[in-house]
TORKOL-4160 file (C-alpha; in steps of 0.2 Angstrom, whole numbers, padded with zeros to 4 digits, m for minus):
411
<pt num="1" X="0000" Y="0000" Z="0000"/>
<pt num="2" X="0007" Y="0017" Z="m0005"/>
<pt num="3" X="0010" Y="0031" Z="0008"/>
<pt num="4" X="m0004" Y="0042" Z="0001"/>
<pt num="5" X="m0016" Y="0027" Z="0003"/>
<pt num="6" X="m0011" Y="0024" Z="0021"/>
<pt num="7" X="m0013" Y="0042" Z="0025"/>
<pt num="8" X="m0030" Y="0043" Z="0017"/>
<pt num="9" X="m0036" Y="0027" Z="0026"/>
<pt num="10" X="m0030" Y="0034" Z="0043"/>
<pt num="11" X="m0038" Y="0051" Z="0039"/>
<pt num="12" X="m0055" Y="0043" Z="0035"/>
<pt num="13" X="m0054" Y="0032" Z="0051"/>
<pt num="14" X="m0050" Y="0047" Z="0062"/>
<pt num="15" X="m0065" Y="0056" Z="0054"/>
<pt num="16" X="m0077" Y="0042" Z="0059"/>
<pt num="17" X="m0071" Y="0045" Z="0077"/>
<pt num="18" X="m0068" Y="0063" Z="0079"/>
<pt num="19" X="m0087" Y="0069" Z="0083"/>
<pt num="20" X="m0087" Y="0057" Z="0098"/>
<pt num="21" X="m0070" Y="0062" Z="0103"/>
<pt num="22" X="m0074" Y="0081" Z="0101"/>
<pt num="23" X="m0090" Y="0078" Z="0112"/>
<pt num="24" X="m0080" Y="0069" Z="0125"/>
<pt num="25" X="m0068" Y="0084" Z="0126"/>
<pt num="26" X="m0083" Y="0096" Z="0127"/>
<pt num="27" X="m0089" Y="0086" Z="0142"/>
<pt num="28" X="m0072" Y="0087" Z="0151"/>
<pt num="29" X="m0070" Y="0105" Z="0148"/>
<pt num="30" X="m0081" Y="0111" Z="0162"/>
<pt num="31" X="m0068" Y="0104" Z="0174"/>
<pt num="32" X="m0055" Y="0116" Z="0167"/>
<pt num="33" X="m0048" Y="0128" Z="0180"/>
<pt num="34" X="m0050" Y="0143" Z="0169"/>
<pt num="35" X="m0066" Y="0143" Z="0159"/>
<pt num="36" X="m0062" Y="0159" Z="0150"/>
<pt num="37" X="m0049" Y="0149" Z="0141"/>
<pt num="38" X="m0062" Y="0137" Z="0133"/>
<pt num="39" X="m0066" Y="0148" Z="0118"/>
<pt num="40" X="m0049" Y="0150" Z="0111"/>
<pt num="41" X="m0045" Y="0132" Z="0115"/>
<pt num="42" X="m0060" Y="0126" Z="0105"/>
<pt num="43" X="m0055" Y="0136" Z="0090"/>
<pt num="44" X="m0038" Y="0129" Z="0090"/>
<pt num="45" X="m0045" Y="0111" Z="0093"/>
<pt num="46" X="m0057" Y="0112" Z="0079"/>
<pt num="47" X="m0043" Y="0118" Z="0067"/>
<pt num="48" X="m0032" Y="0104" Z="0072"/>
<pt num="49" X="m0046" Y="0091" Z="0071"/>
<pt num="50" X="m0055" Y="0096" Z="0055"/>
<pt num="51" X="m0041" Y="0103" Z="0045"/>
<pt num="52" X="m0040" Y="0094" Z="0028"/>
<pt num="53" X="m0021" Y="0097" Z="0030"/>
<pt num="54" X="m0022" Y="0083" Z="0043"/>
<pt num="55" X="m0023" Y="0069" Z="0030"/>
<pt num="56" X="m0007" Y="0076" Z="0022"/>
<pt num="57" X="0003" Y="0080" Z="0037"/>
<pt num="58" X="0001" Y="0066" Z="0050"/>
<pt num="59" X="0012" Y="0076" Z="0062"/>
<pt num="60" X="m0002" Y="0087" Z="0065"/>
<pt num="61" X="m0007" Y="0074" Z="0078"/>
<pt num="62" X="0006" Y="0081" Z="0089"/>
<pt num="63" X="m0003" Y="0098" Z="0089"/>
<pt num="64" X="m0018" Y="0089" Z="0095"/>
<pt num="65" X="m0008" Y="0080" Z="0109"/>
<pt num="66" X="m0001" Y="0096" Z="0115"/>
<pt num="67" X="m0018" Y="0104" Z="0116"/>
<pt num="68" X="m0025" Y="0090" Z="0126"/>
<pt num="69" X="m0010" Y="0090" Z="0137"/>
<pt num="70" X="m0013" Y="0109" Z="0140"/>
<pt num="71" X="m0030" Y="0105" Z="0146"/>
<pt num="72" X="m0028" Y="0089" Z="0156"/>
<pt num="73" X="m0009" Y="0088" Z="0160"/>
<pt num="74" X="m0003" Y="0105" Z="0166"/>
<pt num="75" X="m0013" Y="0107" Z="0182"/>
<pt num="76" X="m0005" Y="0101" Z="0198"/>
<pt num="77" X="m0021" Y="0090" Z="0201"/>
<pt num="78" X="m0026" Y="0075" Z="0190"/>
<pt num="79" X="m0039" Y="0078" Z="0177"/>
<pt num="80" X="m0053" Y="0072" Z="0189"/>
<pt num="81" X="m0047" Y="0082" Z="0204"/>
<pt num="82" X="m0058" Y="0095" Z="0210"/>
<pt num="83" X="m0047" Y="0101" Z="0225"/>
<pt num="84" X="m0030" Y="0097" Z="0233"/>
<pt num="85" X="m0027" Y="0096" Z="0252"/>
<pt num="86" X="m0009" Y="0096" Z="0259"/>
<pt num="87" X="m0007" Y="0091" Z="0277"/>
<pt num="88" X="0009" Y="0094" Z="0286"/>
<pt num="89" X="0015" Y="0092" Z="0304"/>
<pt num="90" X="0032" Y="0088" Z="0298"/>
<pt num="91" X="0025" Y="0072" Z="0290"/>
<pt num="92" X="0019" Y="0080" Z="0273"/>
<pt num="93" X="0005" Y="0072" Z="0263"/>
<pt num="94" X="m0005" Y="0078" Z="0248"/>
<pt num="95" X="m0023" Y="0072" Z="0245"/>
<pt num="96" X="m0032" Y="0075" Z="0228"/>
<pt num="97" X="m0051" Y="0075" Z="0229"/>
<pt num="98" X="m0066" Y="0075" Z="0217"/>
<pt num="99" X="m0081" Y="0087" Z="0219"/>
<pt num="100" X="m0089" Y="0074" Z="0231"/>
<pt num="101" X="m0074" Y="0075" Z="0243"/>
<pt num="102" X="m0069" Y="0057" Z="0238"/>
<pt num="103" X="m0050" Y="0054" Z="0239"/>
<pt num="104" X="m0043" Y="0051" Z="0221"/>
<pt num="105" X="m0025" Y="0050" Z="0226"/>
<pt num="106" X="m0013" Y="0051" Z="0241"/>
<pt num="107" X="0005" Y="0056" Z="0240"/>
<pt num="108" X="0018" Y="0054" Z="0254"/>
<pt num="109" X="0030" Y="0069" Z="0252"/>
<pt num="110" X="0043" Y="0062" Z="0264"/>
<pt num="111" X="0048" Y="0047" Z="0274"/>
<pt num="112" X="0038" Y="0053" Z="0290"/>
<pt num="113" X="0023" Y="0053" Z="0279"/>
<pt num="114" X="0026" Y="0035" Z="0273"/>
<pt num="115" X="0026" Y="0031" Z="0291"/>
<pt num="116" X="0009" Y="0039" Z="0294"/>
<pt num="117" X="0001" Y="0030" Z="0279"/>
<pt num="118" X="0008" Y="0013" Z="0283"/>
<pt num="119" X="m0003" Y="0000" Z="0274"/>
<pt num="120" X="m0018" Y="0012" Z="0273"/>
<pt num="121" X="m0026" Y="0013" Z="0256"/>
<pt num="122" X="m0037" Y="0029" Z="0256"/>
<pt num="123" X="m0041" Y="0030" Z="0238"/>
<pt num="124" X="m0060" Y="0030" Z="0235"/>
<pt num="125" X="m0063" Y="0034" Z="0254"/>
<pt num="126" X="m0073" Y="0050" Z="0259"/>
<pt num="127" X="m0062" Y="0064" Z="0265"/>
<pt num="128" X="m0069" Y="0064" Z="0282"/>
<pt num="129" X="m0064" Y="0046" Z="0285"/>
<pt num="130" X="m0047" Y="0049" Z="0277"/>
<pt num="131" X="m0042" Y="0064" Z="0287"/>
<pt num="132" X="m0048" Y="0056" Z="0303"/>
<pt num="133" X="m0036" Y="0041" Z="0299"/>
<pt num="134" X="m0022" Y="0052" Z="0294"/>
<pt num="135" X="m0023" Y="0063" Z="0310"/>
<pt num="136" X="m0026" Y="0048" Z="0321"/>
<pt num="137" X="m0010" Y="0040" Z="0314"/>
<pt num="138" X="0000" Y="0056" Z="0317"/>
<pt num="139" X="m0006" Y="0056" Z="0335"/>
<pt num="140" X="m0002" Y="0037" Z="0337"/>
<pt num="141" X="0016" Y="0040" Z="0330"/>
<pt num="142" X="0019" Y="0055" Z="0341"/>
<pt num="143" X="0020" Y="0068" Z="0327"/>
<pt num="144" X="0006" Y="0078" Z="0336"/>
<pt num="145" X="0006" Y="0079" Z="0355"/>
<pt num="146" X="0004" Y="0092" Z="0369"/>
<pt num="147" X="0021" Y="0100" Z="0365"/>
<pt num="148" X="0019" Y="0100" Z="0346"/>
<pt num="149" X="0001" Y="0104" Z="0342"/>
<pt num="150" X="0003" Y="0113" Z="0325"/>
<pt num="151" X="m0003" Y="0108" Z="0308"/>
<pt num="152" X="m0001" Y="0117" Z="0291"/>
<pt num="153" X="m0016" Y="0114" Z="0280"/>
<pt num="154" X="m0015" Y="0120" Z="0262"/>
<pt num="155" X="m0030" Y="0121" Z="0250"/>
<pt num="156" X="m0032" Y="0123" Z="0231"/>
<pt num="157" X="m0048" Y="0121" Z="0222"/>
<pt num="158" X="m0053" Y="0122" Z="0204"/>
<pt num="159" X="m0067" Y="0134" Z="0209"/>
<pt num="160" X="m0057" Y="0147" Z="0218"/>
<pt num="161" X="m0072" Y="0154" Z="0226"/>
<pt num="162" X="m0074" Y="0138" Z="0236"/>
<pt num="163" X="m0057" Y="0139" Z="0244"/>
<pt num="164" X="m0061" Y="0149" Z="0259"/>
<pt num="165" X="m0075" Y="0138" Z="0263"/>
<pt num="166" X="m0064" Y="0123" Z="0261"/>
<pt num="167" X="m0051" Y="0131" Z="0272"/>
<pt num="168" X="m0064" Y="0134" Z="0286"/>
<pt num="169" X="m0071" Y="0116" Z="0284"/>
<pt num="170" X="m0055" Y="0107" Z="0285"/>
<pt num="171" X="m0048" Y="0118" Z="0299"/>
<pt num="172" X="m0063" Y="0114" Z="0310"/>
<pt num="173" X="m0063" Y="0096" Z="0306"/>
<pt num="174" X="m0044" Y="0094" Z="0311"/>
<pt num="175" X="m0046" Y="0105" Z="0327"/>
<pt num="176" X="m0061" Y="0094" Z="0332"/>
<pt num="177" X="m0051" Y="0078" Z="0329"/>
<pt num="178" X="m0037" Y="0084" Z="0340"/>
<pt num="179" X="m0049" Y="0091" Z="0353"/>
<pt num="180" X="m0057" Y="0073" Z="0354"/>
<pt num="181" X="m0039" Y="0067" Z="0359"/>
<pt num="182" X="m0038" Y="0081" Z="0372"/>
<pt num="183" X="m0026" Y="0091" Z="0362"/>
<pt num="184" X="m0030" Y="0110" Z="0358"/>
<pt num="185" X="m0023" Y="0111" Z="0341"/>
<pt num="186" X="m0016" Y="0126" Z="0331"/>
<pt num="187" X="m0019" Y="0126" Z="0313"/>
<pt num="188" X="m0010" Y="0137" Z="0300"/>
<pt num="189" X="m0020" Y="0137" Z="0284"/>
<pt num="190" X="m0016" Y="0144" Z="0267"/>
<pt num="191" X="m0022" Y="0144" Z="0249"/>
<pt num="192" X="m0010" Y="0133" Z="0238"/>
<pt num="193" X="m0004" Y="0141" Z="0222"/>
<pt num="194" X="0010" Y="0129" Z="0216"/>
<pt num="195" X="0020" Y="0144" Z="0211"/>
<pt num="196" X="0036" Y="0142" Z="0201"/>
<pt num="197" X="0046" Y="0150" Z="0216"/>
<pt num="198" X="0038" Y="0138" Z="0228"/>
<pt num="199" X="0042" Y="0123" Z="0217"/>
<pt num="200" X="0060" Y="0129" Z="0215"/>
<pt num="201" X="0062" Y="0132" Z="0234"/>
<pt num="202" X="0055" Y="0115" Z="0238"/>
<pt num="203" X="0067" Y="0107" Z="0227"/>
<pt num="204" X="0082" Y="0117" Z="0233"/>
<pt num="205" X="0078" Y="0115" Z="0251"/>
<pt num="206" X="0070" Y="0097" Z="0250"/>
<pt num="207" X="0054" Y="0103" Z="0258"/>
<pt num="208" X="0036" Y="0102" Z="0252"/>
<pt num="209" X="0029" Y="0115" Z="0241"/>
<pt num="210" X="0016" Y="0119" Z="0254"/>
<pt num="211" X="0029" Y="0123" Z="0267"/>
<pt num="212" X="0039" Y="0133" Z="0253"/>
<pt num="213" X="0024" Y="0144" Z="0250"/>
<pt num="214" X="0023" Y="0148" Z="0268"/>
<pt num="215" X="0041" Y="0152" Z="0270"/>
<pt num="216" X="0040" Y="0164" Z="0254"/>
<pt num="217" X="0025" Y="0173" Z="0263"/>
<pt num="218" X="0036" Y="0176" Z="0278"/>
<pt num="219" X="0051" Y="0182" Z="0268"/>
<pt num="220" X="0040" Y="0194" Z="0259"/>
<pt num="221" X="0035" Y="0203" Z="0274"/>
<pt num="222" X="0052" Y="0201" Z="0283"/>
<pt num="223" X="0066" Y="0201" Z="0270"/>
<pt num="224" X="0078" Y="0199" Z="0285"/>
<pt num="225" X="0072" Y="0181" Z="0286"/>
<pt num="226" X="0083" Y="0167" Z="0279"/>
<pt num="227" X="0073" Y="0154" Z="0269"/>
<pt num="228" X="0087" Y="0141" Z="0273"/>
<pt num="229" X="0086" Y="0144" Z="0292"/>
<pt num="230" X="0066" Y="0144" Z="0292"/>
<pt num="231" X="0066" Y="0128" Z="0282"/>
<pt num="232" X="0074" Y="0119" Z="0296"/>
<pt num="233" X="0061" Y="0124" Z="0309"/>
<pt num="234" X="0047" Y="0112" Z="0313"/>
<pt num="235" X="0029" Y="0117" Z="0309"/>
<pt num="236" X="0026" Y="0120" Z="0328"/>
<pt num="237" X="0042" Y="0131" Z="0329"/>
<pt num="238" X="0037" Y="0141" Z="0314"/>
<pt num="239" X="0020" Y="0143" Z="0322"/>
<pt num="240" X="0028" Y="0150" Z="0338"/>
<pt num="241" X="0039" Y="0162" Z="0327"/>
<pt num="242" X="0023" Y="0168" Z="0318"/>
<pt num="243" X="0014" Y="0171" Z="0334"/>
<pt num="244" X="0029" Y="0180" Z="0342"/>
<pt num="245" X="0032" Y="0191" Z="0327"/>
<pt num="246" X="0014" Y="0194" Z="0323"/>
<pt num="247" X="0017" Y="0195" Z="0305"/>
<pt num="248" X="0003" Y="0202" Z="0294"/>
<pt num="249" X="0002" Y="0188" Z="0281"/>
<pt num="250" X="m0012" Y="0190" Z="0268"/>
<pt num="251" X="m0014" Y="0172" Z="0262"/>
<pt num="252" X="m0012" Y="0164" Z="0279"/>
<pt num="253" X="m0025" Y="0160" Z="0292"/>
<pt num="254" X="m0022" Y="0155" Z="0310"/>
<pt num="255" X="m0032" Y="0146" Z="0322"/>
<pt num="256" X="m0028" Y="0141" Z="0340"/>
<pt num="257" X="m0011" Y="0144" Z="0349"/>
<pt num="258" X="0005" Y="0135" Z="0346"/>
<pt num="259" X="0011" Y="0124" Z="0361"/>
<pt num="260" X="0025" Y="0132" Z="0371"/>
<pt num="261" X="0029" Y="0117" Z="0381"/>
<pt num="262" X="0044" Y="0113" Z="0371"/>
<pt num="263" X="0052" Y="0131" Z="0374"/>
<pt num="264" X="0057" Y="0140" Z="0390"/>
<pt num="265" X="0045" Y="0154" Z="0396"/>
<pt num="266" X="0051" Y="0172" Z="0395"/>
<pt num="267" X="0051" Y="0172" Z="0414"/>
<pt num="268" X="0063" Y="0157" Z="0414"/>
<pt num="269" X="0074" Y="0166" Z="0401"/>
<pt num="270" X="0074" Y="0182" Z="0411"/>
<pt num="271" X="0080" Y="0172" Z="0427"/>
<pt num="272" X="0094" Y="0164" Z="0417"/>
<pt num="273" X="0100" Y="0181" Z="0411"/>
<pt num="274" X="0099" Y="0188" Z="0429"/>
<pt num="275" X="0109" Y="0173" Z="0436"/>
<pt num="276" X="0122" Y="0174" Z="0422"/>
<pt num="277" X="0126" Y="0192" Z="0426"/>
<pt num="278" X="0124" Y="0190" Z="0445"/>
<pt num="279" X="0110" Y="0204" Z="0445"/>
<pt num="280" X="0096" Y="0206" Z="0456"/>
<pt num="281" X="0079" Y="0210" Z="0448"/>
<pt num="282" X="0077" Y="0225" Z="0459"/>
<pt num="283" X="0092" Y="0233" Z="0450"/>
<pt num="284" X="0084" Y="0231" Z="0432"/>
<pt num="285" X="0076" Y="0247" Z="0426"/>
<pt num="286" X="0071" Y="0240" Z="0409"/>
<pt num="287" X="0072" Y="0224" Z="0399"/>
<pt num="288" X="0067" Y="0216" Z="0383"/>
<pt num="289" X="0065" Y="0198" Z="0378"/>
<pt num="290" X="0062" Y="0192" Z="0360"/>
<pt num="291" X="0059" Y="0175" Z="0352"/>
<pt num="292" X="0071" Y="0174" Z="0336"/>
<pt num="293" X="0078" Y="0160" Z="0326"/>
<pt num="294" X="0094" Y="0156" Z="0318"/>
<pt num="295" X="0100" Y="0141" Z="0308"/>
<pt num="296" X="0084" Y="0132" Z="0312"/>
<pt num="297" X="0086" Y="0135" Z="0331"/>
<pt num="298" X="0073" Y="0146" Z="0341"/>
<pt num="299" X="0083" Y="0159" Z="0352"/>
<pt num="300" X="0079" Y="0171" Z="0365"/>
<pt num="301" X="0087" Y="0188" Z="0363"/>
<pt num="302" X="0088" Y="0196" Z="0380"/>
<pt num="303" X="0092" Y="0214" Z="0384"/>
<pt num="304" X="0094" Y="0221" Z="0402"/>
<pt num="305" X="0097" Y="0238" Z="0408"/>
<pt num="306" X="0102" Y="0245" Z="0425"/>
<pt num="307" X="0106" Y="0263" Z="0430"/>
<pt num="308" X="0124" Y="0260" Z="0426"/>
<pt num="309" X="0125" Y="0246" Z="0413"/>
<pt num="310" X="0117" Y="0237" Z="0398"/>
<pt num="311" X="0118" Y="0218" Z="0395"/>
<pt num="312" X="0114" Y="0207" Z="0381"/>
<pt num="313" X="0112" Y="0188" Z="0381"/>
<pt num="314" X="0106" Y="0176" Z="0368"/>
<pt num="315" X="0101" Y="0158" Z="0374"/>
<pt num="316" X="0094" Y="0143" Z="0366"/>
<pt num="317" X="0075" Y="0144" Z="0369"/>
<pt num="318" X="0073" Y="0126" Z="0372"/>
<pt num="319" X="0086" Y="0121" Z="0384"/>
<pt num="320" X="0093" Y="0138" Z="0390"/>
<pt num="321" X="0111" Y="0136" Z="0384"/>
<pt num="322" X="0120" Y="0153" Z="0383"/>
<pt num="323" X="0126" Y="0156" Z="0366"/>
<pt num="324" X="0133" Y="0174" Z="0367"/>
<pt num="325" X="0133" Y="0187" Z="0380"/>
<pt num="326" X="0140" Y="0205" Z="0381"/>
<pt num="327" X="0138" Y="0220" Z="0392"/>
<pt num="328" X="0142" Y="0239" Z="0390"/>
<pt num="329" X="0144" Y="0244" Z="0407"/>
<pt num="330" X="0147" Y="0262" Z="0415"/>
<pt num="331" X="0156" Y="0256" Z="0431"/>
<pt num="332" X="0149" Y="0263" Z="0447"/>
<pt num="333" X="0163" Y="0273" Z="0456"/>
<pt num="334" X="0162" Y="0270" Z="0475"/>
<pt num="335" X="0173" Y="0271" Z="0490"/>
<pt num="336" X="0181" Y="0254" Z="0486"/>
<pt num="337" X="0188" Y="0260" Z="0470"/>
<pt num="338" X="0207" Y="0263" Z="0471"/>
<pt num="339" X="0212" Y="0280" Z="0465"/>
<pt num="340" X="0225" Y="0283" Z="0451"/>
<pt num="341" X="0238" Y="0287" Z="0464"/>
<pt num="342" X="0235" Y="0271" Z="0473"/>
<pt num="343" X="0236" Y="0261" Z="0457"/>
<pt num="344" X="0252" Y="0269" Z="0452"/>
<pt num="345" X="0259" Y="0265" Z="0470"/>
<pt num="346" X="0254" Y="0247" Z="0468"/>
<pt num="347" X="0261" Y="0245" Z="0451"/>
<pt num="348" X="0277" Y="0253" Z="0457"/>
<pt num="349" X="0279" Y="0240" Z="0471"/>
<pt num="350" X="0273" Y="0225" Z="0460"/>
<pt num="351" X="0284" Y="0229" Z="0445"/>
<pt num="352" X="0298" Y="0237" Z="0454"/>
<pt num="353" X="0296" Y="0254" Z="0446"/>
<pt num="354" X="0297" Y="0272" Z="0451"/>
<pt num="355" X="0279" Y="0279" Z="0450"/>
<pt num="356" X="0286" Y="0297" Z="0447"/>
<pt num="357" X="0295" Y="0290" Z="0431"/>
<pt num="358" X="0279" Y="0283" Z="0423"/>
<pt num="359" X="0276" Y="0294" Z="0407"/>
<pt num="360" X="0260" Y="0296" Z="0397"/>
<pt num="361" X="0250" Y="0287" Z="0410"/>
<pt num="362" X="0233" Y="0283" Z="0404"/>
<pt num="363" X="0220" Y="0274" Z="0415"/>
<pt num="364" X="0201" Y="0270" Z="0411"/>
<pt num="365" X="0189" Y="0262" Z="0422"/>
<pt num="366" X="0179" Y="0247" Z="0414"/>
<pt num="367" X="0168" Y="0233" Z="0419"/>
<pt num="368" X="0165" Y="0215" Z="0413"/>
<pt num="369" X="0154" Y="0202" Z="0421"/>
<pt num="370" X="0152" Y="0213" Z="0436"/>
<pt num="371" X="0171" Y="0215" Z="0438"/>
<pt num="372" X="0177" Y="0233" Z="0439"/>
<pt num="373" X="0195" Y="0235" Z="0433"/>
<pt num="374" X="0207" Y="0248" Z="0426"/>
<pt num="375" X="0214" Y="0247" Z="0408"/>
<pt num="376" X="0231" Y="0255" Z="0410"/>
<pt num="377" X="0245" Y="0260" Z="0398"/>
<pt num="378" X="0261" Y="0270" Z="0401"/>
<pt num="379" X="0279" Y="0272" Z="0396"/>
<pt num="380" X="0294" Y="0269" Z="0407"/>
<pt num="381" X="0311" Y="0272" Z="0400"/>
<pt num="382" X="0311" Y="0263" Z="0383"/>
<pt num="383" X="0297" Y="0251" Z="0388"/>
<pt num="384" X="0278" Y="0253" Z="0385"/>
<pt num="385" X="0266" Y="0244" Z="0397"/>
<pt num="386" X="0248" Y="0239" Z="0395"/>
<pt num="387" X="0239" Y="0231" Z="0410"/>
<pt num="388" X="0222" Y="0227" Z="0416"/>
<pt num="389" X="0221" Y="0229" Z="0435"/>
<pt num="390" X="0207" Y="0225" Z="0447"/>
<pt num="391" X="0200" Y="0242" Z="0452"/>
<pt num="392" X="0197" Y="0237" Z="0470"/>
<pt num="393" X="0212" Y="0226" Z="0475"/>
<pt num="394" X="0225" Y="0231" Z="0463"/>
<pt num="395" X="0227" Y="0213" Z="0457"/>
<pt num="396" X="0235" Y="0213" Z="0439"/>
<pt num="397" X="0225" Y="0203" Z="0427"/>
<pt num="398" X="0236" Y="0205" Z="0412"/>
<pt num="399" X="0252" Y="0213" Z="0408"/>
<pt num="400" X="0261" Y="0216" Z="0392"/>
<pt num="401" X="0276" Y="0227" Z="0388"/>
<pt num="402" X="0286" Y="0232" Z="0373"/>
<pt num="403" X="0305" Y="0232" Z="0372"/>
<pt num="404" X="0315" Y="0223" Z="0385"/>
<pt num="405" X="0311" Y="0224" Z="0404"/>
<pt num="406" X="0302" Y="0216" Z="0417"/>
<pt num="407" X="0286" Y="0206" Z="0411"/>
<pt num="408" X="0275" Y="0203" Z="0426"/>
<pt num="409" X="0265" Y="0187" Z="0426"/>
<pt num="410" X="0254" Y="0186" Z="0441"/>
<pt num="411" X="0253" Y="0167" Z="0438"/>
């Protein structure tokens, strides 16, 4: 059979089928996410299906395939999916549902999610039953408990006008399930968009797209935030940070309060700071404590102010470990502080020097960790001395000198 005969036979056979095929496509198109695209799509489809050039250019079939893929293959949901629900409490799962809220597919986004699913087959199950099973498994496996009560729910629906209703429905459903297990849950919910930025971030940081979209929302209102650092936080820790910062996130809904059982209270952090600096609370004229995060760790940044001094301390918000500390003190001068003449006399005795021959004598009173000391420098003959001396006892803490001469070491 010649090539022209083959093409003509294929064309005639296709023509027999195309009315039914076109009708099937018409029936499927109401499921398109953007109905306004239908008109232009139909025109292109008709041209591809009914063009007489089709019988002479068999490769036109590729055009048809591409058009069908645009309609049925480009959405994140399967062709039959009416909505998508992503559930994350560190285990991350994505459910696809039809318009009757029946589960069409379940995807485990990480190993924790595989643990949650176990041998459960939720396809074809009503969403109420499926969500009940998932939340129950999270409770049994310890991913949700009194100290970690936060869940991220992310919703996408073909009918965008229904998304707010679905967010409310699923939020109440999950909170009721947790309440039935004596846990006051906290739900972060958002509209899911599967943006290119979120997809790229999820691949870069190995997180779910739902979590990536939440992090991008945070970074938009607070550009100081590090996406890499935020990605390391659990959902409950992220929730604690959102509450502490009180961010105004347009696409984010919040219900309930994140559990604080896994972190120190601000009162405990305050006591740690007082103890570290040896201060009494009655001496504090002002203080500030803020919950921050760095490299996936929740921190307390603490600032204390007394009449004479300022103190700063950063501690791990979960175990109280002191990470950094500093103070900027203005030492209090009292009767116990040695005078400059007293210090010169003591140095003369300790270093075997004549105080009257000390030139360019500079002395500055400083304080560190409640210890008051003098920072001293002077020239003596061909030598230069730099010392730190206790301002009350005259004990030499450090001593260095240029050129040759006596190098005092109190040890």
